[in-house]
C-alpha positions as CSV (number, residue, x, y, z in Angstrom):
1,M,-2.9,-5.7,-5.5
2,E,-5.9,-3.4,-6.1
3,H,-8.4,-3.5,-3.3
4,V,-12.2,-3.9,-3.9
5,Y,-12.8,-0.5,-2.1
6,H,-10.5,1.5,-4.4
7,I,-12.7,4.2,-5.9
8,P,-12.6,4.0,-9.7
9,E,-13.2,7.1,-11.9
10,Q,-16.9,7.1,-12.4
11,K,-19.0,9.4,-14.5
12,E,-22.3,8.2,-13.0
13,K,-23.1,10.3,-10.0
14,E,-25.0,7.6,-8.2
15,T,-22.1,5.2,-8.3
16,F,-19.7,7.9,-7.0
17,V,-22.1,8.7,-4.1
18,F,-22.3,5.0,-3.3
19,Y,-18.6,4.5,-3.0
20,T,-18.1,7.7,-1.1
21,T,-20.7,6.8,1.4
22,L,-19.2,3.3,1.8
23,L,-15.8,4.7,2.5
24,K,-17.0,7.3,5.0
25,N,-18.6,4.6,7.1
26,M,-15.3,2.8,7.6
27,K,-14.3,2.1,11.2
28,V,-10.6,2.2,12.1
29,L,-9.8,0.4,15.4
30,V,-6.6,1.2,17.3
31,A,-6.1,-1.7,19.6
32,T,-3.1,-1.3,21.9
33,E,-2.5,-3.1,25.1
34,K,0.4,-0.7,25.5
35,P,-1.1,2.6,24.3
36,F,0.3,5.1,21.9
37,A,1.3,8.5,23.5
38,K,-1.6,11.0,23.4
39,V,0.1,13.1,20.8
40,A,0.3,10.0,18.6
41,V,-3.4,9.2,19.1
42,D,-4.3,12.8,18.3
43,G,-2.3,12.6,15.0
44,I,-3.9,9.3,14.1
45,R,-7.3,10.7,14.8
46,E,-6.6,13.7,12.6
47,V,-5.6,11.5,9.7
48,V,-8.6,9.1,10.1
49,E,-11.3,11.7,10.7
50,K,-10.0,14.0,7.9
51,A,-10.7,11.0,5.6
52,G,-14.2,10.8,7.0
53,Y,-13.7,7.5,8.9
54,Q,-14.6,6.7,12.4
55,L,-11.8,6.1,15.0
56,I,-12.3,3.6,17.7
57,L,-9.8,3.2,20.6
58,L,-9.2,0.1,22.6
59,E,-6.4,0.9,25.0
60,K,-4.9,-1.0,27.9
61,Y,-7.2,-3.9,27.4
62,T,-6.6,-6.8,29.8
63,A,-8.3,-9.8,28.1
64,K,-8.3,-11.1,24.5
65,E,-12.1,-11.2,24.7
66,Q,-12.1,-7.4,24.7
67,L,-10.1,-7.3,21.5
68,L,-12.4,-9.9,19.9
69,E,-15.4,-7.8,20.7
70,A,-13.9,-4.6,19.5
71,V,-12.7,-5.9,16.2
72,A,-16.0,-7.4,15.2
73,D,-17.2,-4.4,13.1
74,A,-13.8,-2.9,12.3
75,D,-12.8,-2.3,8.7
76,A,-9.2,-1.5,9.6
77,L,-7.0,-2.3,12.6
78,I,-3.8,-0.5,13.9
79,I,-1.8,-2.5,16.5
80,R,1.6,-2.3,18.2
81,S,2.9,-5.5,19.9
82,D,-0.7,-6.9,20.1
83,N,-1.2,-10.4,18.6
84,V,-3.5,-10.8,15.6
85,D,-4.0,-14.5,15.2
86,A,-6.6,-16.7,13.4
87,E,-9.1,-16.3,16.3
88,V,-8.9,-12.5,16.1
89,L,-9.3,-12.6,12.3
90,D,-12.3,-15.0,12.6
91,A,-14.0,-12.4,14.9
92,A,-13.2,-9.5,12.5
93,K,-15.9,-10.2,9.9
94,Q,-15.5,-6.8,8.2
95,L,-11.7,-6.4,8.4
96,K,-9.8,-5.5,5.2
97,I,-6.5,-4.3,6.6
98,V,-4.3,-4.6,9.7
99,V,-1.2,-2.4,10.1
100,R,1.5,-3.0,12.7
101,A,2.9,0.3,13.8
102,G,6.5,-0.7,13.6
103,A,9.0,-2.7,11.5
104,G,8.5,-6.2,13.0
105,Y,5.3,-8.0,12.2
106,D,5.7,-11.5,13.7
107,N,2.8,-10.8,16.0
108,I,0.5,-11.1,12.9
109,D,-0.4,-14.5,11.6
110,L,0.3,-13.7,8.0
111,A,-1.1,-17.0,6.6
112,A,-4.4,-16.5,8.5
113,A,-4.6,-12.9,7.3
114,T,-4.2,-14.1,3.7
115,A,-6.8,-16.8,4.2
116,H,-9.2,-14.1,5.5
117,S,-8.4,-11.8,2.6
118,V,-7.0,-9.2,5.0
119,V,-4.0,-7.1,3.9
120,A,-1.3,-7.0,6.5
121,M,1.2,-4.1,6.6
122,N,4.0,-2.8,8.7
123,T,5.5,0.7,8.9
124,P,9.2,0.2,8.0
125,G,11.6,3.0,8.8
126,Q,9.5,4.9,11.3
127,N,11.3,3.4,14.4
128,S,14.7,3.0,12.7
129,N,16.6,5.9,14.3
130,A,15.3,5.1,17.8
131,V,16.5,1.5,17.5
132,A,19.8,2.5,16.0
133,E,20.4,5.0,18.8
134,L,19.7,2.3,21.4
135,A,22.1,-0.1,19.6
136,L,24.9,2.5,19.9
137,G,24.0,3.2,23.5
138,L,24.3,-0.5,24.3
139,M,27.7,-0.6,22.6
140,V,29.0,2.3,24.7
141,M,27.7,0.7,27.9
142,A,29.3,-2.7,27.1
143,V,32.7,-1.3,26.2
144,R,32.7,0.8,29.4
145,N,32.2,-2.4,31.4
146,M,28.5,-1.7,32.1
147,Y,29.6,1.5,33.9
148,N,31.0,-0.5,36.8
149,G,33.7,2.1,37.6
150,T,36.6,0.1,35.9
151,S,38.6,1.2,32.9
152,G,36.9,0.2,29.6
153,T,37.7,0.8,25.9
154,E,36.5,3.2,23.1
155,L,34.5,2.5,20.0
156,K,36.7,4.8,17.9
157,G,38.8,2.7,15.5
158,K,36.9,-0.5,16.2
159,K,35.5,-2.6,13.3
160,L,31.7,-2.5,13.4
161,G,29.8,-5.2,11.5
162,I,26.1,-4.6,10.6
163,H,24.2,-7.8,10.0
164,A,21.4,-6.8,7.7
165,Y,21.7,-3.4,6.1
166,G,18.1,-2.2,6.1
167,N,16.5,0.9,7.6
168,V,17.9,0.3,11.1
169,G,21.3,-0.9,9.8
170,R,21.7,2.2,7.8
171,N,21.0,4.4,10.8
172,V,23.5,2.5,12.9
173,A,26.1,3.1,10.2
174,R,25.3,6.8,10.1
175,I,25.6,7.2,13.8
176,A,28.7,5.0,14.1
177,K,30.6,7.2,11.7
178,G,30.4,9.9,14.3
179,F,32.2,7.5,16.7
180,G,35.0,7.0,14.2
181,M,34.3,3.3,13.7
182,E,35.3,1.3,10.7
183,I,32.0,0.1,9.3
184,Y,31.3,-3.2,7.5
185,A,28.0,-4.8,6.5
186,Y,26.6,-8.1,5.2
187,D,23.1,-8.2,3.6
188,A,22.4,-10.8,0.9
189,Y,19.7,-8.5,-0.6
190,C,21.5,-5.2,-0.6
191,P,23.8,-4.4,-3.6
192,D,27.4,-3.6,-2.8
193,E,27.2,-0.3,-4.5
194,V,24.5,0.9,-2.1
195,M,26.8,0.2,0.9
196,V,29.9,1.7,-0.8
197,A,28.0,4.9,-1.6
198,E,27.3,5.3,2.1
199,G,30.8,4.7,3.2
200,V,30.3,1.1,4.3
201,M,32.5,-1.8,3.3
202,P,30.4,-4.8,2.0
203,L,31.1,-8.3,3.0
204,H,29.6,-11.4,1.4
205,S,28.8,-13.9,4.1
206,A,27.9,-13.8,7.8
207,E,31.0,-15.8,8.5
208,E,33.2,-13.1,7.0
209,L,31.4,-10.4,9.0
210,Y,31.8,-12.2,12.3
211,T,35.4,-13.0,11.7
212,T,36.3,-9.5,10.6
213,C,34.5,-7.3,13.2
214,D,35.1,-6.4,16.8
215,V,31.4,-5.4,17.3
216,V,28.5,-6.9,15.4
217,S,25.1,-5.2,15.5
218,L,22.3,-7.6,14.7
219,H,19.3,-6.6,12.6
220,I,18.0,-9.7,10.8
221,P,14.3,-10.6,11.1
222,A,13.1,-13.8,12.6
223,T,12.3,-16.2,9.7
224,P,12.5,-19.9,9.3
225,E,15.9,-19.4,7.8
226,T,17.3,-17.1,10.5
227,K,15.9,-18.6,13.7
228,G,18.8,-20.0,15.7
229,S,21.3,-19.0,13.1
230,I,23.5,-16.9,15.4
231,N,25.2,-20.0,16.9
232,Y,28.5,-21.3,18.2
233,A,30.0,-21.9,14.7
234,L,29.3,-18.3,13.7
235,L,30.5,-16.7,16.9
236,K,33.6,-18.7,17.6
237,N,35.7,-16.7,15.1
238,M,35.0,-13.3,16.5
239,P,38.1,-11.4,17.6
240,K,39.3,-11.2,21.2
241,G,37.1,-8.8,23.1
242,G,34.2,-9.3,20.7
243,L,30.8,-7.8,21.3
244,L,27.4,-8.8,19.9
245,V,24.5,-6.3,20.1
246,N,21.0,-7.6,19.4
247,T,18.2,-5.2,18.8
248,A,16.4,-7.5,16.4
249,R,14.7,-10.7,17.7
250,K,15.6,-13.2,20.4
251,E,14.6,-16.1,18.2
252,V,17.6,-15.6,15.9
253,I,19.9,-16.5,18.8
254,N,20.7,-20.1,19.6
255,E,20.8,-19.5,23.3
256,E,22.2,-22.8,24.3
257,E,25.2,-22.4,21.9
258,L,25.6,-18.7,22.9
259,I,25.9,-19.8,26.6
260,R,28.4,-22.5,25.6
261,F,30.5,-20.0,23.6
262,M,30.5,-17.4,26.4
263,Q,31.6,-20.0,28.9
264,E,34.6,-20.8,26.7
265,R,35.3,-17.2,25.7
266,T,35.5,-15.1,28.8
267,D,36.4,-12.0,26.8
268,F,33.1,-12.0,24.8
269,R,30.1,-9.8,25.7
270,Y,26.5,-9.9,24.7
271,V,24.0,-7.0,25.1
272,T,20.4,-7.3,23.9
273,D,17.1,-5.4,23.7
274,V,15.3,-8.7,23.6
275,M,15.5,-10.6,26.8
276,P,16.6,-14.3,26.3
277,A,14.6,-17.1,27.8
278,A,17.8,-18.0,29.7
279,D,18.1,-14.4,31.1
280,Q,18.5,-15.4,34.8
281,K,21.0,-18.1,34.0
282,M,23.1,-15.7,31.8
283,H,23.1,-13.1,34.6
284,E,24.4,-15.7,37.0
285,L,27.0,-17.0,34.7
286,F,28.3,-13.9,33.0
287,E,27.7,-11.0,35.4
288,E,29.0,-7.9,33.7
289,R,29.6,-9.4,30.3
290,Y,25.8,-9.7,29.7
291,F,22.9,-7.2,29.7
292,A,19.3,-7.4,28.6
293,T,16.7,-4.6,28.8
294,P,13.7,-5.6,31.0
295,K,11.4,-5.2,27.9
296,K,12.0,-4.4,24.3
297,M,12.8,-0.7,24.2
298,G,14.2,0.0,20.7
299,A,11.2,1.8,19.5
300,Q,10.2,3.3,22.9
301,T,10.8,7.0,22.1
302,A,8.2,9.7,21.8
303,E,9.3,10.4,18.3
304,A,9.1,6.8,17.1
305,N,5.8,6.3,18.8
306,I,4.3,9.3,16.9
307,N,5.9,8.5,13.6
308,A,4.8,4.8,13.5
309,G,1.2,5.5,14.6
310,I,0.6,8.3,12.1
311,A,2.2,6.3,9.3
312,A,-0.1,3.4,10.0
313,A,-3.2,5.7,9.7
314,K,-1.9,7.3,6.5
315,Q,-1.3,3.8,5.0
316,I,-4.9,2.8,5.8
317,V,-6.3,5.9,4.1
318,D,-4.1,5.4,1.1
319,F,-5.2,1.8,0.9
320,F,-8.9,2.5,0.9
321,V,-8.8,5.6,-1.3
322,N,-6.0,4.7,-3.8
323,G,-5.6,0.9,-3.4
324,V,-2.0,1.3,-2.4
325,T,-0.4,-1.8,-0.8
326,K,3.3,-0.8,-0.9
327,F,4.0,-2.1,2.6
328,Q,2.0,-5.3,2.4
329,V,3.8,-8.2,4.1
330,N,1.4,-11.0,3.3
331,K,0.4,-12.4,-0.1
């Protein structure tokens, strides 16, 4: 999709000056309730100001009204876990693009963005290694019985199933090879030859993946099709001592059926980077077979923070200057 502010090749000097002036008056708002690291902000500023745009920061805001006020004259918006809903888009009269610095984008109302003619993007791949390292860290902790001092098991030789072979899944496979794991993956949208070329054995259904693998690492997005899809029927065939690791979204888990399954299968463990609604109940019921991080931590590394923020700034500049919409997630 070519954007109205893409600068065409113009021979007329007056038209060129008009477009150049228009672009250089652009305001890029970074609105982050949970701020970027300073080095990330410095990198974003360098990219934005080099393009001739103005950078506005709204950090650690405490009320939605502050966001509504700040976005009123913004042409572009960079967010992290901040919510951009219809009310925010109504207030953003000049907004052309919003970029979520990260892979997930369920905190943007995509339908509302489309209705407001606002391009919504994410920055896929920038957090992938950080999330993958956390997934392997959670696996090690789980098989070592949450480091409670008792004898655990090793990951070497275990069958690892990767549910969704995207950027994070590929990094999980790369790291898991170093542990000597046997790696399988299921992804309806990834060709078998891609997996095979990377030393991963493709499977062709979620049921086959969960039946085959000792450990499943979950990386599916939260969509109408996937919400609640990790349920009793899927989990019941996992091998004895099975482990599910979730660094994706809590919405994909059917919590009621997971609890039922874990009550029946006292050998099964669940570790997650997305705290369930039933967190307290699961702690009480399952003690050392369950762990959840206190907040989502997959992308919480200095490197991921910097990479995602700077990528968002570069995508905004590329959008305004060249009309590039490669990472657009709405239509």
